[in-house]
C-alpha positions in Angstrom: 83.0 42.7 74.1 84.4 40.1 71.8 87.8 40.9 70.2 86.4 40.4 66.7 83.8 43.1 67.4 86.4 45.5 68.9 85.5 49.1 68.3 86.9 52.3 69.8 84.6 55.3 70.0 86.1 58.3 68.3 83.7 60.9 69.7 83.8 60.8 73.4 82.3 63.2 76.0 84.6 65.6 77.8 86.3 63.9 80.8 84.5 64.4 84.1 86.3 65.3 87.3 88.3 62.3 88.5 88.3 63.2 92.2 86.5 65.5 94.7 87.0 69.1 93.5 87.1 70.7 96.9 89.1 68.3 99.1 92.6 66.9 99.2 94.4 65.3 102.2 97.7 66.7 103.4 100.7 65.8 101.2 104.1 64.8 102.6 106.9 67.1 101.6 109.4 65.5 99.2 113.0 66.7 99.6 114.3 68.3 96.4 117.9 67.2 96.8 118.9 63.7 95.8 122.0 61.6 96.1 122.9 58.2 94.7 124.0 55.9 97.4 124.6 52.2 97.8 121.9 49.8 99.0 121.7 46.2 99.8 121.4 43.7 97.1 117.9 42.6 96.3 117.4 39.1 95.1 113.7 39.1 94.3 112.2 42.2 92.7 108.6 41.8 93.7 108.9 40.9 97.4 111.3 43.8 97.8 108.9 46.2 96.0 105.9 45.1 97.9 107.7 45.2 101.2 108.8 48.8 100.5 105.3 49.8 99.6 103.8 48.5 102.8 106.5 50.0 104.9 106.6 53.3 103.0 103.1 54.0 101.6 103.3 56.6 98.8 101.8 60.0 99.6 98.7 60.7 97.7 99.4 63.0 94.8 97.2 65.4 92.9 96.1 62.7 90.5 94.9 60.1 93.0 91.3 60.8 94.0 88.2 58.9 92.9 85.3 60.4 90.9 82.7 62.4 92.7 80.3 65.3 92.2 81.3 68.9 92.0 80.5 69.7 95.6 81.1 67.6 98.6 80.6 68.1 102.3 84.0 68.4 103.8 85.9 70.3 106.5 86.4 74.0 105.8 90.1 74.0 106.1 90.7 77.7 106.0 88.1 78.5 108.6 89.9 76.3 111.1 93.4 77.4 110.5 93.5 79.6 113.6 93.3 76.5 115.8 96.7 75.3 114.7 100.2 76.9 114.5 100.7 78.5 111.1 103.9 76.5 110.6 101.9 73.3 110.6 99.1 74.5 108.3 100.9 76.7 105.7 103.9 74.4 105.1 105.8 75.2 101.9 105.4 72.3 99.4 107.2 71.7 96.2 105.7 69.8 93.4 107.5 66.8 92.0 108.8 67.4 88.5 107.5 64.8 86.0 107.6 64.6 82.2 105.7 67.9 81.9 108.6 69.8 83.4 110.5 69.2 80.2 108.2 71.2 78.1 108.5 75.0 77.7 106.4 77.1 80.1 103.8 78.8 78.0 102.8 82.4 78.5 104.7 82.9 81.7 103.5 86.3 83.0 106.0 89.1 82.6 105.8 91.4 85.6 107.2 94.9 84.6 108.2 95.4 88.2 110.2 92.1 88.3 113.6 92.7 90.0 112.6 96.2 91.2 111.9 97.2 94.8 108.3 96.6 95.9 106.2 99.7 95.6 103.1 99.7 97.9 99.8 100.5 96.1 99.3 104.3 96.4 95.8 103.7 97.7 97.0 101.8 100.7 96.5 103.9 103.8 99.2 105.2 106.1 98.1 102.7 108.7 98.3 99.9 106.1 101.8 100.9 105.2 102.9 100.9 108.8 101.4 97.4 109.4 103.1 96.1 106.2 106.5 97.5 107.4 106.1 96.0 110.8 105.2 92.5 109.4 108.2 92.8 107.1 110.7 93.5 109.9 111.9 90.0 110.9 113.7 91.5 113.9 110.5 92.9 115.3 108.7 90.9 117.9 104.9 91.4 117.7 101.5 89.9 118.2 99.1 89.7 115.3 96.2 91.1 117.3 98.2 94.2 118.2 99.6 94.9 114.7 96.6 94.1 112.6 94.1 95.8 114.9 95.6 99.1 113.6 93.6 98.5 110.4 90.3 98.6 112.3 88.3 101.7 111.4 89.9 102.2 108.0 86.6 101.1 106.4 84.2 102.9 108.7 81.0 104.9 107.8 81.6 107.8 105.4 84.7 106.2 103.8 84.8 107.0 100.1 86.3 103.6 99.2 86.8 100.2 100.9 90.1 101.1 102.5 90.3 98.0 104.7 90.0 95.8 101.6 92.7 97.7 99.8 95.0 97.6 102.8 94.6 93.9 103.2 95.3 93.3 99.5 98.3 95.5 99.4 99.8 94.0 102.6 99.3 90.4 101.3 100.8 91.2 97.8 103.7 93.0 99.5 104.5 90.1 101.7 104.3 87.6 98.8 106.7 89.9 96.9 109.2 89.6 99.8 108.7 85.8 99.9 106.8 85.8 103.1 103.9 83.7 101.9 103.4 82.1 105.4 102.9 85.5 107.0 100.6 86.6 104.1 98.4 83.6 104.7 98.3 84.3 108.4 97.2 87.9 107.7 94.4 86.6 105.5 93.3 84.1 108.1 93.3 86.6 110.9 91.4 89.2 109.0 88.9 86.7 107.7 88.2 85.5 111.3 88.0 89.1 112.5 85.8 90.7 109.8 84.0 87.8 108.2 83.7 86.7 104.6 81.1 89.4 103.6 83.6 92.2 104.1 86.6 90.4 102.5 84.8 88.8 99.6 82.3 91.3 98.3 80.9 90.6 94.8 81.6 86.9 94.9 85.3 86.9 95.5 86.5 90.5 95.0 90.2 91.1 94.5 91.4 89.2 97.6 90.1 85.7 96.7 92.1 85.4 93.5 95.3 86.6 95.1 94.9 84.1 98.1 94.1 81.2 95.7 97.2 82.0 93.7 99.3 81.9 96.9 97.8 78.6 98.1 98.3 77.1 94.6 102.0 78.0 94.5 102.4 76.5 98.0 100.7 73.3 96.8 97.8 73.8 99.1 95.1 73.1 96.5 92.5 71.8 98.9 92.6 75.0 100.8 92.1 77.0 97.6 89.1 74.8 96.6 87.6 75.1 100.1 87.7 78.9 99.9 85.7 78.9 96.7 83.3 76.3 98.1 82.6 78.6 101.1 81.7 81.5 98.7 79.3 79.2 96.9 77.7 77.9 100.1 77.1 81.5 101.3 75.1 82.1 98.1 77.4 84.5 96.3 77.9 84.3 92.5 81.6 83.6 92.3 83.2 86.1 89.8 85.3 85.1 86.8 88.6 86.1 88.4 88.1 83.8 91.4 87.0 80.9 89.1 90.0 81.5 86.8 92.4 81.5 89.7 91.0 78.2 90.9 91.2 76.7 87.4 94.8 77.9 87.2 95.5 76.5 90.6 94.3 73.0 89.5 96.2 73.2 86.3 99.4 74.3 88.1 99.2 71.3 90.3 98.5 68.8 87.5 94.8 68.3 88.3 93.6 68.9 84.8 90.2 67.1 85.1 89.4 69.2 88.2 90.3 72.3 86.2 87.9 71.2 83.5 85.1 70.6 86.0 85.5 74.1 87.4 85.4 75.5 83.9 82.2 73.6 83.1 80.6 74.7 86.4 81.6 78.3 85.6 79.9 78.1 82.2 76.8 76.5 83.7 76.4 79.5 86.1 76.6 81.9 83.2 80.0 83.3 84.2 81.7 84.4 81.0 85.3 83.4 80.7 88.0 85.9 79.9 90.9 85.4 77.6 93.0 84.3 80.5 90.4 81.6 81.4 90.3 80.3 77.8 94.1 80.2 77.6 94.5 78.2 80.8 91.8 75.7 79.6 93.5 75.4 76.2 96.6 74.4 78.1 94.6 71.9 80.1 93.2 70.5 76.8 96.7 70.0 75.6 97.9 68.3 78.8 94.9 65.9 78.6 95.7 65.3 74.9 92.2 66.2 73.9 91.3 65.5 70.2 92.3 68.4 67.9 88.7 68.8 66.9 87.8 69.7 70.5 90.6 72.1 70.8 89.5 73.9 67.6 85.9 73.9 68.9 87.0 75.6 72.1 88.9 78.3 70.1 85.8 78.9 68.0 83.7 79.2 71.1 86.1 81.8 72.4 85.8 83.8 69.1 82.0 83.6 69.2 82.1 85.2 72.6 83.9 88.1 71.1 87.4 87.2 72.5 90.3 87.3 70.1 93.3 85.0 70.5 96.5 86.6 72.0 100.1 85.6 71.8 99.6 83.2 74.7 96.7 81.5 72.9 98.8 80.9 69.8 101.7 79.6 71.8 99.4 77.2 73.6 97.8 76.0 70.4 101.2 75.2 68.9 102.2 73.3 72.0 99.0 71.3 71.8 100.1 70.0 68.4 103.1 68.1 69.7 101.4 65.0 71.1 99.8 63.8 67.8 102.6 65.1 65.5 100.4 67.8 64.1 103.2 69.7 62.5 101.1 71.0 59.6 98.5 72.4 62.0 101.3 74.0 64.1 102.8 75.6 60.9 99.3 77.0 60.0 98.9 78.4 63.5 102.3 80.0 63.3 101.4 81.7 60.0 98.0 82.8 61.4 99.7 84.3 64.5 101.9 86.5 62.3 99.0 87.4 60.0 97.1 88.6 63.1 100.0 91.0 64.0 101.6 88.9 66.8 105.4 88.5 66.6 106.7 85.1 67.7 108.6 85.2 71.0 111.0 82.7 72.5 108.2 80.5 73.8 106.6 80.4 70.3 109.9 79.2 68.7 110.6 76.6 71.3 107.0 75.2 71.1 107.2 75.0 67.3 110.6 73.4 67.4 109.3 70.9 69.9 106.4 70.0 67.6 108.7 69.5 64.6 111.1 67.4 66.8 108.4 65.1 68.1 107.0 64.8 64.5 110.5 63.8 63.4 110.8 66.7 61.0 114.4 67.4 61.9 115.2 69.7 59.0 112.3 71.9 59.9 113.3 71.9 63.6 116.8 73.1 62.7 115.2 75.7 60.5 113.2 77.0 63.5 116.5 77.2 65.5 118.1 79.3 62.7 115.1 81.5 62.4 114.8 81.9 66.1 118.5 83.1 66.5 118.3 85.4 63.4 115.3 87.1 65.0 117.3 88.0 68.1 116.2 85.1 70.3 119.2 83.2 71.5 118.8 79.4 71.9 118.4 78.2 75.5 118.6 74.9 77.4 114.9 74.3 76.5 115.7 74.7 72.8 118.6 72.3 72.8 116.8 69.8 75.0 113.9 69.6 72.5 116.4 69.1 69.6 118.4 66.5 71.5 115.2 64.6 72.4 114.0 64.6 68.8 117.2 63.1 67.5 117.7 60.7 70.4 114.2 59.3 70.1 114.8 58.8 66.4 117.9 56.8 67.1 120.3 59.5 65.7 122.5 59.6 68.7 125.5 60.9 66.9 123.6 64.0 66.0 122.2 64.3 69.5 125.7 64.3 71.0 126.8 66.9 68.4 124.0 69.1 69.6 125.1 68.7 73.2 128.6 69.7 72.2 127.3 72.7 70.3 125.2 73.7 73.3 128.2 73.5 75.6 130.3 75.6 73.2 127.7 78.4 73.5 128.1 78.3 77.3 124.8 76.4 78.0 125.4 73.7 80.6 123.5 70.4 80.2 120.9 69.9 82.8 119.2 66.8 84.2 116.7 66.8 81.3 119.7 66.7 78.8 121.4 63.8 80.5 118.2 61.8 81.1 117.2 62.2 77.5 120.6 61.0 76.3 120.6 58.1 78.8 117.1 57.0 77.6 118.3 57.3 73.9 121.3 55.1 74.5 119.2 52.6 76.4 116.7 52.4 73.6 119.5 51.9 71.1 120.9 49.1 73.2 124.2 50.9 74.1 124.2 50.2 77.8 127.9 51.3 78.3 127.2 54.7 76.7 124.1 55.1 78.8 126.0 54.5 82.0 128.8 56.9 80.9 126.1 59.6 80.4 125.0 58.9 84.0 128.5 59.0 85.3 129.2 62.3 83.5 126.0 63.7 85.0 127.1 62.8 88.5 130.7 64.1 88.0 129.3 67.4 86.9 127.2 67.7 90.0 123.9 67.4 88.3 121.5 65.6 90.7 119.2 63.0 89.1 115.5 63.6 89.3 112.6 61.2 89.3 112.7 61.0 85.5 116.3 59.8 85.7 115.5 57.1 88.2 112.6 56.0 86.0 114.9 55.8 83.0 117.4 53.7 84.9 114.6 51.4 86.1 113.5 50.9 82.6 117.0 50.3 81.3 117.7 47.5 83.8 114.2 46.1 83.5 114.3 45.9 79.8 117.5 43.8 80.1 115.9 41.4 82.6 118.3 42.7 85.3 115.7 42.7 88.0 118.2 42.8 90.9 119.8 46.0 89.5 116.3 47.4 88.7 115.2 47.0 92.4 118.5 48.5 93.6 117.6 51.6 91.6 114.1 51.5 93.0 115.6 51.6 96.5 118.0 54.4 95.6 115.0 56.4 94.4 113.5 56.1 97.8 116.7 56.9 99.6 117.0 60.0 97.4 113.8 61.3 98.9 111.5 60.5 96.0 108.3 58.5 95.9 107.2 56.4 92.9 105.1 58.5 90.5 102.7 57.3 87.8 105.6 57.0 85.3 107.4 54.7 87.7 104.4 52.4 88.0 103.7 52.4 84.3 107.4 51.5 83.7 107.2 48.5 86.0 103.9 47.4 84.4 105.5 47.6 81.0 108.7 45.7 82.1 106.8 42.8 83.7 104.4 42.7 80.8 107.1 42.4 78.1 108.7 39.6 80.2 105.4 37.7 80.1 105.0 38.0 83.9 101.2 38.5 84.0 100.8 37.8 87.7 103.4 40.4 88.5 101.6 42.9 86.2 98.4 42.3 88.2 100.3 42.6 91.5 101.9 45.9 90.5 98.6 47.3 89.3 97.0 46.4 92.7 99.9 48.0 94.6 99.7 51.1 92.5 96.0 51.5 93.4 96.7 50.7 97.0 99.3 53.5 97.0 96.5 55.9 96.1 97.1 56.3 92.3 94.0 56.5 90.1 94.8 55.0 86.7 94.9 57.5 83.9 94.9 57.0 80.2 98.7 56.2 80.0 98.3 53.5 82.7 95.4 51.8 80.8 97.4 52.0 77.6 100.4 50.4 79.4 98.2 47.6 80.8 96.7 46.8 77.4 100.3 46.4 76.1 101.5 44.5 79.1 98.7 41.9 79.1 98.9 41.4 75.3 102.7 40.7 75.6 101.8 38.1 78.2 99.5 36.5 75.7 96.4 37.6 77.5 94.6 39.4 74.7 91.2 38.9 76.4 92.5 40.5 79.6 93.9 43.4 77.5 90.4 44.0 76.2 89.0 43.8 79.7 91.3 46.7 80.6 90.2 48.6 77.6 86.5 48.2 78.6 87.4 49.4 82.2 89.0 52.5 80.7 85.8 53.3 78.8 83.8 52.7 82.0 86.0 55.2 83.8 85.0 57.6 81.1 88.5 58.1 79.8 88.4 58.7 76.1 90.9 56.9 73.8 93.6 58.8 72.1 96.2 57.9 69.5 98.3 56.0 72.1 95.2 53.9 73.0 94.6 53.0 69.4 98.2 52.1 69.0 98.2 50.0 72.2 95.1 48.1 70.9 96.6 47.8 67.4 99.9 46.4 68.9 97.9 43.9 71.0 96.0 42.6 68.0 99.2 42.6 65.9 100.9 40.2 68.4 98.1 37.7 67.9 98.2 38.1 64.1 94.6 39.4 64.1 95.1 41.5 61.0 91.4 41.7 60.1 90.5 43.3 63.5 93.6 45.5 63.2 92.3 46.8 59.8 89.0 47.6 61.4 90.6 49.7 64.1 92.8 51.4 61.5 89.8 52.3 59.4 88.0 53.7 62.5 91.0 55.9 63.1 90.9 57.3 59.6 87.2 57.8 59.6 87.2 59.5 62.9 90.0 61.9 61.8 92.3 60.4 64.4 95.4 60.5 62.2 97.4 57.2 62.2 101.1 57.8 62.9 104.2 55.7 62.3 103.5 53.5 65.2 100.0 52.7 63.9 101.5 51.6 60.5 104.2 49.6 62.3 101.5 47.7 64.2 99.6 47.0 61.0 102.8 45.6 59.4 103.3 43.3 62.4 99.7 42.2 62.2 100.2 41.2 58.6 103.5 39.5 59.4 102.2 37.5 62.3 99.0 36.6 60.4 101.1 35.3 57.5 99.4 37.8 55.1 102.5 38.5 53.1 100.7 40.0 50.1 99.1 42.7 52.3 102.4 43.2 54.1 104.3 43.6 50.8 101.7 46.1 49.5 102.0 48.3 52.6 105.8 48.1 52.3 105.6 49.3 48.8 103.5 52.3 49.9 106.2 53.2 52.4 109.0 52.9 49.9 107.1 55.0 47.3 106.5 57.8 49.8 102.8 57.5 49.7 103.0 56.9 53.5 105.3 59.4 55.1 108.8 58.2 55.8 109.9 57.7 59.3 112.9 55.8 60.8 110.5 53.9 63.0 108.8 52.5 59.9 112.1 51.3 58.3 113.1 49.6 61.5 109.7 47.9 61.5 110.3 46.8 57.9 113.5 45.2 59.0 111.7 43.3 61.8 108.7 42.1 59.9 110.8 41.0 56.8 113.2 39.1 59.1 110.3 37.5 61.0 108.8 36.4 57.6 112.2 35.1 56.5 112.4 37.5 53.5 116.1 38.0 53.2 116.1 40.5 50.3 113.4 42.7 51.8 115.2 42.6 55.2 118.5 43.8 53.7 116.7 46.4 51.6 115.0 47.9 54.7 118.3 47.8 56.6 120.2 49.7 53.9 117.3 52.2 53.5 117.4 52.9 57.2 121.2 53.7 57.1 120.8 55.7 53.9 118.4 58.0 55.6 120.9 58.7 58.3 119.2 56.9 61.2 121.3 54.5 63.3 119.8 51.1 63.8 118.9 50.1 67.3 119.7 46.8 69.1 116.3 45.4 68.1 117.0 46.0 64.4 120.5 44.5 64.6 119.1 41.5 66.4 116.7 41.0 63.5 119.6 41.0 61.1 121.5 38.5 63.3 118.3 36.3 63.4 117.7 36.1 59.7 121.4 35.5 58.8 121.6 33.0 61.6 118.6 31.0 60.4 120.1 30.9 57.0 123.4 29.8 58.5 125.3 32.8 57.0 128.0 32.9 59.6 130.1 35.6 57.9 127.1 38.0 57.7 126.4 37.3 61.4 130.0 38.1 62.3 129.8 41.3 60.3 126.8 42.5 62.3 128.4 41.4 65.6 131.6 43.4 64.7 129.5 46.4 63.7 127.8 46.2 67.1 131.1 45.9 68.9 132.6 48.9 67.0 129.6 51.1 67.6 129.2 50.3 71.3 126.0 48.3 71.2 125.5 45.9 74.1 124.4 42.4 72.9 121.1 41.3 74.5 119.8 37.9 75.4 118.1 37.9 72.0 121.4 38.4 70.3 123.0 35.5 72.1 119.9 33.2 71.5 120.1 33.9 67.8 123.8 32.8 67.8 123.1 29.7 69.9 120.3 28.8 67.4 122.6 29.3 64.4 125.4 27.1 65.9 122.9 24.4 67.0 121.6 24.1 63.4 125.1 24.1 62.1 125.8 21.1 64.3 128.5 23.1 66.2 127.2 22.1 69.7 130.5 23.2 71.3 130.1 26.8 70.1 126.4 26.6 71.0 127.3 25.8 74.7 130.2 28.2 74.7 127.8 31.0 73.8 125.5 29.9 76.6 128.5 30.3 78.9 129.2 33.7 77.5 125.7 34.8 78.4 126.2 33.8 82.0 129.7 35.4 82.1 128.1 38.7 81.0 125.7 38.6 83.9 122.7 38.0 81.6 120.3 35.3 82.7 119.7 32.7 80.0 116.0 31.9 79.4 114.3 28.6 78.6 115.0 29.1 74.8 118.7 29.4 75.5 118.9 26.0 77.3 116.4 24.2 75.0 118.5 25.2 71.9 121.7 23.9 73.4 119.9 20.7 74.5 118.7 20.4 70.9 122.2 20.7 69.5 123.5 17.9 71.6 120.4 15.7 71.3 120.5 16.0 67.5 124.0 14.5 67.4 123.2 11.8 69.9 125.2 13.3 72.8 122.6 12.6 75.4 124.9 12.8 78.4 125.8 16.3 77.4 122.1 17.1 76.8 121.2 15.7 80.3 124.0 17.9 81.8 122.6 21.0 80.2 119.1 19.9 81.5 120.6 19.8 85.0 122.0 23.3 84.6 118.5 24.4 83.5 116.9 23.0 86.6 119.7 24.5 88.8 119.1 28.0 87.3 115.6 28.1 88.7 113.9 27.7 85.4 111.2 25.1 84.8 111.5 22.8 81.8 108.6 23.3 79.3 107.0 21.0 76.8 109.6 21.9 74.2 112.4 20.8 76.5 110.9 17.3 77.1 109.9 16.9 73.4 113.5 17.5 72.4 114.6 14.7 74.6 111.8 12.4 73.4 112.6 13.0 69.8 116.4 12.7 70.4 116.1 9.3 72.1 113.7 8.0 69.5 116.1 9.1 66.7 118.6 6.7 68.2 116.2 3.9 68.7 116.2 4.4 72.5 112.4 4.0 73.0 112.6 2.9 76.7 114.5 6.1 77.5 112.0 8.2 75.6 109.1 6.6 77.5 111.0 7.3 80.8 111.1 11.0 79.8 107.3 10.9 79.3 106.9 9.4 82.7 109.2 12.0 84.2 107.4 14.9 82.6 104.0 13.7 83.7 105.3 13.2 87.3 106.6 16.8 87.3 103.4 18.4 86.1 104.1 18.9 82.4 101.4 17.3 80.2 102.6 15.5 77.0 101.0 16.9 73.8 100.4 15.5 70.4 104.0 16.0 69.3 105.3 14.0 72.2 103.4 10.8 71.2 103.7 11.4 67.4 107.5 11.3 67.8 107.3 7.9 69.4 104.8 6.5 66.9 106.7 7.9 63.9 110.0 6.5 65.3 108.7 3.0 65.5 107.2 3.2 62.0 110.4 4.5 60.5 112.3 1.4 61.8 109.5 -0.9 60.5 108.3 -1.7 64.1 104.6 -1.1 63.6 103.6 -3.9 66.0 105.5 -2.2 68.8 103.8 1.1 67.8 100.4 -0.6 68.1 101.3 -2.1 71.4 102.4 1.3 72.7 99.2 3.0 71.5 96.9 0.3 73.0 98.6 0.5 76.3 99.0 4.3 76.4 96.4 4.6 79.2 98.7 2.8 81.6 101.4 5.3 80.9 99.2 8.4 80.8 95.9 7.9 82.6 94.5 11.3 81.4 94.8 10.4 77.7 91.3 10.4 76.1 89.9 7.6 73.9 89.5 10.1 71.1 93.2 11.0 71.3 94.2 7.3 71.2 92.0 6.7 68.1 93.8 9.6 66.4 97.2 7.9 67.1 95.9 4.6 65.6 94.7 6.4 62.5 98.1 8.0 62.1 99.7 4.6 62.5 97.5 3.1 59.8 98.5 5.9 57.4 102.2 5.2 58.1 
């Protein structure tokens, strides 16, 4: 697919199952406690990373299987349990907590007996009660055969009801209530072996199957739960709605959303009518998969057509589904409809609505929900404040985020790992490294252990600064802390190496990720599209996009934005407009990031009229205001060297109460520096110092460039030294700019000294480096030295380009030495054997024009 014909389908079929439905290998238990400890210094990020991965292969998680059909032949795990000790089969497993753990738990069941002593079902027989009490007594030594054999005969001929089944169910539920899940599962396995499936699972599952599936799900044993349902299907029974719903819930609980979808589709194909619980779980799955809003609405309409009315859980889930695409208007409408239908909002409702407003950057509305929530008798919780803090932190308003943290603490609500990690990420994004590390220190002092999200945030912070040694130290601490890299870890590494132009490392990380057992999901593909485009490989980015479609993963708003950003970097504004139109036509609502990419596309494509028109629409309010857009206006105006527009956008950003981030401040330093406005640059630098921003390599490079063009080569080199003193590694631009400063003023010894430092740093001189030397020598009439540079660069594998030879030709002509220029051109083949005849003719034509 050519880039100029790029098109993203807006209507895509529902995602199929991404792995075998009824099989999952054993998972390794991950310790829940974590400590930060020291580790050895890592000098090279990738070798250390790959070495770790080969020595410590990641356990396969619930999102790691390849596509397959609905049924597969595989071992019946439950039927062979009796061959192994229960302790090895029914191990307790805890799920790792990822980003989803930050969102409020929707519709959590409220057991009226919660906290009260367990009351055995009145229908349980006397024998059943005695068996239950025996199993519950941990001090009692018993054999399963002896104890459970007491139940035999409870379901004999003439019995008025299936007493055995009631006894088994009551015993299992009682054991689970008393947190004896292992014993409950042993009871189930023993009775299944003794009496067979026909007695235990009458009517395609009966009451026992859903209860057992729920236990297995909570223990993380999803493959056993799936195998149980598969056995029922193989034996020819029509699985009932309660059993299917339990399996769907099990998959959803363990993050296997595509598998949950597949079970739902299978259930509908068999004519098994879903209940309100089934629909509610699937709605939640739709939200987790970020399904298009139109599909969510269609599912609700289907539910109503089947005669099932939404309940409070349905409305809460629908509101939560709105948060990904900033559908705050839709969330508001649902909230109103919920009340109109006679349902009073609960704490979950308010938290979900607040989260939607926060993610939509509707801060006033979010605070209004908080006030409304408290006035209706629902006190704010850690979930409430974390949602608010996240909203302000992501919008760059960190002062307000800190105020909310203080307010939260004044109410006796202690910050948790989500609070600290959110603030850490916010300060990192703003470029305030010192504050980010202080947040981390406070977190550790207060005894709050980091989770995987914290480690991922620290990896991102150090990686974004190019501090790969520190990044890999954090990666090692992650492992020491008992965690394994998750999909967010991998995506973070892909993004970091991509933004640093390290395309081979991007490919290497992607291969290692797949080798570790992770199947790429939508976010991974989106990250890869961005990573390759930042490396200048737009074609490779589009290959990734095509692979995503081949994997039958439908694009969402993030995919569109990733493609838009890729096109924007190349200045391909016409293709960007095409994608943008598709988004609107397909009712995929463009957000602030979509408009930001379009602005960048116009800026990079030198379409200033289009860029100005779009800017006017933003200022006029025709396009909804967001801090992200005003930050983008600063960037694109600075990039286009539009001083008045840059200053206007910067002032507008501050007027709207949003703090600038380090990228925005660097844009201001850049435009003032290019215009040699030293006082203005110093004002920005002082502002950064006062507010705790950490200068980045971009900041220093802008300063080096300014001093170089001012002819202040000493300050230029001093700034290079300051970079190194701060522990930041200069890049090729840093060295080239200092070399340019010295070369422009004829100080070739100093330029050569900086060149030696460049080589010593491990960087490789590029064509710009050599052309600076050639142009500098020519400017001083030192043509032999310039030719020596050409020979040196050819010898070291850097091909001269047109600018290299044009500098020499123009230098001769400027001094009236046309004959020497002709001689140089005619004998160029001796200097550079790979020069074509056509290229030499072009040089001669240039010479004639001179």
